[in-house]
Z-matrix of the N, CA and C atoms (Angstrom, degrees):
N
C 1 1.471
C 2 1.511 1 112.97
N 3 1.381 2 113.49 1 -42.19
C 4 1.467 3 120.37 2 178.37
C 5 1.493 4 110.87 3 -66.66
N 6 1.316 5 115.38 4 -43.72
C 7 1.476 6 122.85 5 179.71
C 8 1.493 7 109.97 6 -56.36
N 9 1.329 8 119.50 7 -50.80
C 10 1.381 9 122.66 8 -174.91
C 11 1.555 10 111.42 9 -63.57
N 12 1.287 11 116.42 10 -39.66
C 13 1.482 12 123.95 11 178.14
C 14 1.507 13 108.85 12 -65.21
N 15 1.332 14 117.36 13 -45.07
C 16 1.427 15 122.58 14 179.21
C 17 1.501 16 111.24 15 -59.55
N 18 1.406 17 117.05 16 -40.00
C 19 1.453 18 119.00 17 -179.25
C 20 1.501 19 109.33 18 -71.55
N 21 1.348 20 119.85 19 -35.77
C 22 1.371 21 121.75 20 -178.52
C 23 1.528 22 116.02 21 -69.83
N 24 1.349 23 110.47 22 -45.58
C 25 1.527 24 116.38 23 179.11
C 26 1.602 25 105.14 24 -107.13
N 27 1.307 26 118.21 25 79.16
C 28 1.391 27 121.42 26 -171.20
C 29 1.590 28 109.03 27 -69.18
N 30 1.255 29 118.85 28 -39.99
C 31 1.426 30 117.33 29 -170.81
C 32 1.510 31 113.85 30 -88.09
N 33 1.342 32 118.65 31 -25.71
C 34 1.449 33 119.52 32 178.82
C 35 1.492 34 112.90 33 -136.28
N 36 1.291 35 116.76 34 47.92
C 37 1.471 36 123.99 35 -178.47
C 38 1.567 37 110.71 36 -63.98
N 39 1.346 38 117.07 37 -31.72
C 40 1.412 39 118.94 38 -175.88
C 41 1.510 40 111.82 39 -71.07
N 42 1.356 41 118.58 40 -21.87
C 43 1.467 42 119.44 41 172.83
C 44 1.574 43 111.87 42 -64.13
N 45 1.299 44 118.29 43 -19.52
C 46 1.418 45 119.60 44 -172.91
C 47 1.535 46 111.26 45 -108.67
N 48 1.315 47 119.86 46 6.21
C 49 1.472 48 124.14 47 -173.44
C 50 1.542 49 106.22 48 -66.81
N 51 1.244 50 126.13 49 -30.01
C 52 1.424 51 124.87 50 178.22
C 53 1.550 52 111.43 51 -69.83
N 54 1.289 53 115.71 52 -31.30
C 55 1.535 54 120.33 53 178.26
C 56 1.463 55 106.53 54 -75.37
N 57 1.319 56 121.74 55 -38.24
C 58 1.478 57 124.17 56 177.16
C 59 1.481 58 110.15 57 -59.86
N 60 1.443 59 114.02 58 -48.53
C 61 1.424 60 121.07 59 -178.19
C 62 1.528 61 111.85 60 -58.20
N 63 1.357 62 115.06 61 -46.72
C 64 1.497 63 119.99 62 174.63
C 65 1.445 64 114.14 63 -55.50
N 66 1.371 65 117.83 64 -46.98
C 67 1.449 66 124.02 65 -178.56
C 68 1.572 67 109.03 66 -62.05
N 69 1.286 68 116.22 67 -44.99
C 70 1.470 69 121.32 68 -179.62
C 71 1.529 70 111.48 69 -62.10
N 72 1.412 71 116.26 70 -48.30
C 73 1.413 72 118.24 71 -174.00
C 74 1.522 73 111.08 72 -73.59
N 75 1.329 74 120.97 73 -11.07
C 76 1.466 75 122.39 74 -178.42
C 77 1.503 76 111.92 75 -114.71
N 78 1.347 77 118.17 76 9.90
C 79 1.478 78 119.49 77 176.27
C 80 1.510 79 109.30 78 -97.75
N 81 1.276 80 114.94 79 154.10
C 82 1.493 81 120.82 80 -175.96
C 83 1.500 82 107.61 81 -73.16
N 84 1.346 83 115.56 82 136.40
C 85 1.443 84 124.90 83 177.40
C 86 1.491 85 107.93 84 -113.42
N 87 1.376 86 116.92 85 120.46
C 88 1.484 87 119.74 86 -179.04
C 89 1.525 88 115.48 87 -59.89
N 90 1.286 89 114.73 88 -28.99
C 91 1.552 90 118.40 89 -174.89
C 92 1.529 91 107.79 90 -70.80
N 93 1.277 92 119.62 91 -40.52
C 94 1.518 93 123.47 92 -176.64
C 95 1.434 94 112.83 93 -103.38
N 96 1.394 95 117.15 94 -5.98
C 97 1.497 96 124.79 95 177.78
C 98 1.540 97 114.06 96 59.40
N 99 1.304 98 113.39 97 24.35
C 100 1.514 99 119.12 98 171.51
C 101 1.502 100 107.41 99 -162.38
N 102 1.363 101 115.54 100 -175.49
C 103 1.470 102 121.04 101 177.65
C 104 1.444 103 113.82 102 -82.33
N 105 1.239 104 122.71 103 148.15
C 106 1.515 105 123.68 104 179.41
C 107 1.544 106 111.01 105 -54.13
N 108 1.319 107 115.88 106 -44.22
C 109 1.475 108 121.14 107 -178.07
C 110 1.570 109 107.10 108 -59.60
N 111 1.328 110 116.14 109 -46.67
C 112 1.458 111 121.98 110 -179.57
C 113 1.507 112 111.66 111 -63.78
N 114 1.295 113 117.61 112 -34.95
C 115 1.518 114 121.18 113 -178.39
C 116 1.598 115 106.58 114 -70.97
N 117 1.364 116 115.55 115 -42.39
C 118 1.407 117 120.44 116 -177.15
C 119 1.522 118 115.85 117 -68.96
N 120 1.320 119 112.51 118 -45.29
C 121 1.518 120 119.37 119 -174.51
C 122 1.548 121 113.53 120 -99.57
N 123 1.333 122 117.02 121 -16.84
C 124 1.444 123 117.00 122 -179.06
C 125 1.518 124 117.14 123 82.75
N 126 1.298 125 115.53 124 7.01
C 127 1.513 126 122.84 125 177.87
C 128 1.482 127 109.81 126 -146.60
N 129 1.277 128 117.22 127 165.87
C 130 1.446 129 123.06 128 175.50
C 131 1.501 130 112.21 129 -75.33
N 132 1.247 131 116.90 130 147.73
C 133 1.490 132 120.90 131 179.31
C 134 1.480 133 110.80 132 -75.84
N 135 1.319 134 118.50 133 138.88
C 136 1.446 135 121.91 134 174.87
C 137 1.482 136 110.93 135 -91.78
N 138 1.236 137 118.03 136 112.93
C 139 1.447 138 124.46 137 -177.14
C 140 1.553 139 115.19 138 -67.21
N 141 1.243 140 118.74 139 153.58
C 142 1.490 141 117.81 140 -178.24
C 143 1.525 142 113.07 141 -56.85
N 144 1.309 143 118.94 142 -23.02
C 145 1.475 144 123.12 143 179.24
C 146 1.531 145 108.78 144 -65.10
N 147 1.377 146 113.49 145 -34.61
C 148 1.471 147 118.44 146 175.61
C 149 1.550 148 111.81 147 -60.02
N 150 1.335 149 113.96 148 -42.50
C 151 1.446 150 116.89 149 -174.72
C 152 1.538 151 105.71 150 -68.32
N 153 1.250 152 119.52 151 -38.11
C 154 1.464 153 120.27 152 179.58
C 155 1.529 154 113.32 153 -63.56
N 156 1.379 155 111.94 154 -40.20
C 157 1.485 156 114.82 155 178.35
C 158 1.514 157 112.44 156 -66.02
N 159 1.296 158 115.76 157 -37.90
C 160 1.521 159 120.35 158 177.21
C 161 1.560 160 110.39 159 -62.36
N 162 1.339 161 115.89 160 -42.32
C 163 1.420 162 120.74 161 -179.11
C 164 1.536 163 108.71 162 -67.91
N 165 1.340 164 119.39 163 -40.29
C 166 1.422 165 119.37 164 176.27
C 167 1.484 166 114.26 165 -62.95
N 168 1.370 167 116.43 166 -37.72
C 169 1.452 168 122.01 167 178.33
C 170 1.557 169 109.69 168 -63.34
N 171 1.348 170 116.44 169 -46.27
C 172 1.468 171 119.58 170 174.46
C 173 1.486 172 113.30 171 -57.82
N 174 1.253 173 119.88 172 -46.69
C 175 1.497 174 124.91 173 178.75
C 176 1.417 175 108.79 174 -61.31
N 177 1.301 176 123.70 175 -45.39
C 178 1.437 177 127.66 176 178.88
C 179 1.489 178 113.00 177 -59.90
N 180 1.353 179 115.33 178 -39.14
C 181 1.481 180 120.08 179 177.07
C 182 1.553 181 110.83 180 -66.46
N 183 1.395 182 114.33 181 -45.79
C 184 1.449 183 115.90 182 -179.32
C 185 1.497 184 111.24 183 -63.31
N 186 1.344 185 116.24 184 -41.15
C 187 1.504 186 118.68 185 -178.84
C 188 1.556 187 111.01 186 -65.76
N 189 1.336 188 118.44 187 -35.83
C 190 1.437 189 120.30 188 -179.80
C 191 1.506 190 109.79 189 -69.57
N 192 1.353 191 118.34 190 -39.25
C 193 1.503 192 118.10 191 179.67
C 194 1.504 193 109.59 192 -71.45
N 195 1.298 194 121.44 193 -32.24
C 196 1.454 195 122.39 194 176.88
C 197 1.539 196 108.47 195 -67.64
N 198 1.312 197 116.87 196 -42.24
C 199 1.515 198 120.62 197 -176.26
C 200 1.514 199 106.04 198 -68.56
N 201 1.311 200 118.89 199 -40.38
C 202 1.484 201 121.00 200 -179.01
C 203 1.573 202 111.38 201 -62.80
N 204 1.301 203 114.48 202 -36.81
C 205 1.489 204 120.08 203 -179.17
C 206 1.507 205 110.98 204 -65.00
N 207 1.365 206 115.03 205 -44.37
C 208 1.476 207 121.44 206 -172.48
C 209 1.508 208 111.18 207 -96.51
N 210 1.262 209 120.71 208 10.75
C 211 1.493 210 122.00 209 -175.89
C 212 1.548 211 108.54 210 -77.91
N 213 1.286 212 117.45 211 134.92
C 214 1.496 213 124.30 212 170.13
C 215 1.525 214 110.33 213 -114.98
N 216 1.239 215 113.89 214 137.59
C 217 1.530 216 119.40 215 178.71
C 218 1.548 217 104.70 216 -70.71
N 219 1.244 218 114.03 217 138.00
C 220 1.522 219 118.56 218 175.57
C 221 1.488 220 110.15 219 -105.63
N 222 1.346 221 113.53 220 136.71
C 223 1.450 222 119.16 221 178.02
C 224 1.469 223 108.33 222 -111.71
N 225 1.308 224 117.32 223 135.74
C 226 1.451 225 124.70 224 178.85
C 227 1.508 226 111.62 225 -111.53
N 228 1.287 227 118.06 226 137.84
C 229 1.442 228 120.39 227 172.86
C 230 1.572 229 109.04 228 -104.40
N 231 1.269 230 113.55 229 134.19
C 232 1.502 231 116.71 230 179.21
C 233 1.525 232 108.65 231 -113.77
């Protein structure tokens, strides 16, 4: 995995070493039948995308409560 990334990103492969490490630690290994992270910590790793989704959910909740507080009912005449 590291070799293929080093060949693809020849000039700046060291910038991507943390991504390669993350991919390696969270990929299934046949010898232990789980990911190294899961073996070490006993749970699946939460990817950064999970953090973003949680932050978006919190922001959506805050925005909804703000909108609900300041909402005025509109009346239309026909």
